C-alpha positions in Angstrom: 4.0 18.4 2.0 3.3 18.1 5.7 3.4 14.7 7.5 -0.4 15.0 8.2 -1.1 15.6 4.5 1.1 12.6 3.5 -0.8 10.4 6.0 -4.1 11.7 4.8 -3.1 10.8 1.2 -1.9 7.3 2.3 -5.2 6.7 4.1 -7.2 7.8 1.1 -5.2 5.5 -1.2 -5.7 2.5 1.1 -9.4 3.1 1.6 -11.2 0.8 -0.9 -14.7 1.4 -2.2 -16.9 -1.7 -1.7 -18.8 -2.4 -4.9 -20.6 -5.6 -3.9 -19.8 -8.7 -1.8 -16.1 -9.6 -2.2 -15.5 -6.8 -4.8 -13.7 -3.6 -4.1 -12.3 -0.6 -6.1 -9.0 0.9 -5.4 -7.6 4.2 -6.7 -4.1 5.4 -7.4 -3.1 8.9 -6.2 -2.3 11.3 -9.0 1.4 11.1 -9.8 3.7 11.3 -12.8 4.3 7.5 -12.9 3.4 5.4 -15.9 2.7 2.3 -13.9 1.0 1.5 -10.6 3.5 1.0 -7.7 3.5 -2.7 -6.8 3.5 -2.0 -3.0 0.2 -0.1 -3.5 -1.4 -3.1 -5.2 -0.2 -5.5 -2.5 -1.4 -3.2 0.3 -4.8 -2.7 -1.3 -5.3 -6.4 -2.0 -4.4 -7.2 1.6 -7.0 -4.7 2.8 -9.6 -6.1 0.4 -9.0 -9.7 1.7 -9.1 -8.5 5.3 -12.5 -6.9 4.7 -14.0 -10.3 3.9 -13.1 -12.0 7.2 -13.7 -11.2 10.9 -11.5 -12.0 13.8 -8.6 -13.2 11.7 -5.3 -11.7 10.6 -3.2 -12.4 7.6 0.0 -14.3 8.3 1.1 -14.9 4.7 0.8 -13.2 1.4 2.2 -14.0 -2.1 2.0 -11.7 -5.1 2.8 -12.0 -8.8 2.9 -8.9 -11.1 2.1 -10.2 -14.5 1.5 -6.8 -16.3 1.9 -3.2 -15.4 -1.2 -1.4 -14.1 -2.5 1.9 -15.5 -2.5 4.5 -12.8 -5.3 6.4 -14.6 -7.8 3.6 -14.1 -9.2 2.2 -10.9 -8.1 -1.3 -9.8 -10.8 -3.9 -9.1 -10.1 -6.4 -6.3 -12.2 -9.5 -6.3 -11.7 -11.7 -3.3 -12.2 -15.4 -3.7 -12.9 -17.2 -0.5 -11.3 -20.5 -1.4 -10.4 -21.7 2.1 -10.2 -20.4 5.6 -6.7 -21.6 6.4 -7.6 -24.0 9.2 -5.9 -27.0 7.7 
């Protein structure tokens, strides 16, 4: 696969579909894995969060993987705006 094709696949994977305010759908590229790669979930969740704020960047991120994700199903990301970080 060419570098351009790999980059196109990455961009497609990291492009989330907005469903409604604070709700996004992510997809997993077709692969032979039985679980979703955790780095993909972290990257997509960070992108979902970034889409809910303007003029701010993330400086910290924590993740917990409770159960394996099914790569044949889309992942829904619901962003909860609990605080703005200006404490």
